[in-house]
N, C-alpha and C positions, 0 to 999 in steps of 0.2 A: 491561451485557453480558447476553446471554441465557444462560439456564441450559442446560447441555449434559448429557445423559444419556450418559456415556461407555460404559456397558455396552451400551446399545442400539446406539450408533454402532459399537462394536467388533464387534458381530455383523454389522451391515450393511456396514461399510466399515472394515476394520482399519487401513489406511494413513491414512485421514482421521482416525480416532480418535487415532492417535499424533501427528499434526500438531496436532490440537486440544489434546492434552495438553501438547505443547511450547508452544503458544500461551498456554495458561493460566499456565504457569510464567514466560513472558516478560512477561505482563501484570501479574504481581505486582511486577515491577521497573520497568517502563516506563509512565510516565504523562504525558499531555500537559497542559501548563499554559497560562495566558494568554501568558506570555513565550515558551514553547517548546512549541508543540502537537505532537501525534503524527502522523507520516506513516506510515500503515498501507497495506500492499500486499497484494492478494489476486490469485492467479493461478489461472485455470482452464486447461483443455486448449487453449482457443482464444483467450481474452481475458485482459487484465490490467487491474486497477482500482487506483487510488491515491486516498486521501483524507487530508486534513489535518484532524485532530479536536482540539478543545479539550475534554478530559475533565472539566474543572471545571464547564463549563456544558452539556456533552453536545451541542455544536453542531459541525456540519461546516463548516469555513471555506472549503475548496476541494476540488475533486475532478476527476479526469480518468480516462478509460478508453478502450480501443480501440473502444468502441461510440459515442463522441461523433460526432455527425453531420458536423461540419466536418473531423474528423480521419480518419474511416473510409475515405474515398476515397483520401486521400494515403498511407495505410498499406498499400493493396493491393499485393501483390507483394513486400513487405519481409519479412525474417525476423522471427521473434517477438522476439528480443533487440533488434533495431533499433527495432521498434515500442515496446518497453518503455522504451527510452531516450527516445523522443519523448514518451511519457506522462510520464516524469520531468521533462522540460523544460517540458511544458505545465502540470503541476501546480505547478511552481515559479513559473512566470509568473503563474498565478492566485493563488498564495499571496502573491506580492509585491503584487498589486493589493489583497489583503485585509489587507496590512500585516504579513505574517509574514516574518521574516528567517532565523530559526533553528528547526529542528524536531528531534524525537527520532524515530529510525527504528524502526518496528515491523515486523519481517519476517513476523509473523503465523504463526510456526511453520514457515515454509519455510526451506530451507537458503539461506545467503547466497552465491549464485552464479547464473550465468545471467541469467534475466529479472529476478530480484529485485535483483541487484547492478546490472543495467542501469538500473533505475528510480532507484536511489540515485545512480548516476553522472550520469544525466540531470538529476536534481534539483540536484546540485552544479554542473553546467554551467549550469543555469538561474539560479544565484545563491543557492541555499539553503545554509545551513550545517547539516550533519548531525552 
């Protein structure tokens, strides 16, 4: 994990600094293993990204985002929460191909509602155990 200078971040973007602080607290408790890797979600104003990471080896096993070429056109005109649910289903499908059945959910400091909850719901529908 990269080092974060919270004092500098607090001056530039106080909301982001509080999210990063929450994220660091979450990461003390949540760790991905070989048996149960970590599903981490990041949301920006326009896009959402999901990755399944094995923290023991530092490898990304599967990923999906609203910027994926095959998915981008099909998401046009959909609401952000609906697109997030599709991302959850897609990352679950890719995780199944990688041999992952169960994951630990890392909300990355964001509140568990809206698009973050939609990704988790989509991953459950896709067959992942959270």
